Steps between C-alpha positions, in 0.01 A plus 500: 500500500626847413525772764283811485804701392567262209135504393493881500817511288347258247185710473710811441709346221404528135518137382611586148752776569636363828478854641285651771177665392454871562349569842449813709815628674611270784191279454698181441736574788204548733326189372817301575518655847141398564575151369791465744284607795222263398746212466622573853139509620425165334804355675372628837786745552287816506138603542320826432194702590395841364732681741808283544716231346613264774784251530377149582831315473852603404599143412678505165316361198808392306394730217768752399238755391280473808749464784676841476159668502380288791816599687427868435144466630627318811755778569248783466459699820143616437200326352409630155215419263523293182509812282818615676671167434389499136684830462813374676520170313420651160827695522666161440252411226762470227708259709189291581401494132846385388507227765159376385610501136808296591281243675266473204799442273631237740160326500495491120201734465698781334829526316740791525629660182769766484511721192629835382261781413634690197808274538617709799254517792475179705147359513333205663176317441323203656293309241274219618625143466179332613188685604326237712552695824391833354193352333403340830516842670296664225244219509452542874446874466251466215315222680440723803434827317310384192347170608426600859694211658562517873851642538766319698715717730774498234252614235392789723863609532567499125178680411550757774858578401417480129216747542711740707784511249310468170639154435156355432507663158760240404235233565168666413392724212399860566139399442527221756665731752209741467232229501639313800626797702243439781620140534866607500429758769308244705790253497766768556329613820568160655872577540632773734854505359363525147295799612815658642680448167204650314502809721876539466488471119218754483699747711810457283295562185347812656847629591625435145204685350555797732868511402406497130242778546736720699777457243281625213 
């Protein structure tokens, strides 16, 4: 089974180009931060309520992506909410993304290709080798959103994060997103960390728009 971080990375990759799709600024980084927190929650290391994110156990998971973040949460002097930790962890979003890509290459899901752009600038892409894992993720999302299936806790996580960071448009058409928006909202409300990611992304977008307006 893939981790939440790996599933988010697969959803964000363009299968044909092996490159990440265009997303709002910092959206992918925040989705990955939310995925890390949710993985820690599923492994009973943290818990959350609307006001605070709480340490349940500081026992290491053996996961090189999760354990440094768990250690940071354990060292924190004051309790903070999930939105705070999304902001902190997203600062390392690029490192988390690269670690997830390396794992997907190791598992034989992706392959890594190095190439030169205009024969000078180094470039890298990650085309799909076999899409069984990604198709399984997409099928789960469509089953819940379009067919009305009862979501598993993992499905709730993916739909919540995907909705917050506009990743669902890599799975559903614009028409489907509009048609099933009430269902997406209903499922997304089931996850507190996903709500924190959504709020954080919205605030970043608002800040970007203000910066653009003030620069005109």
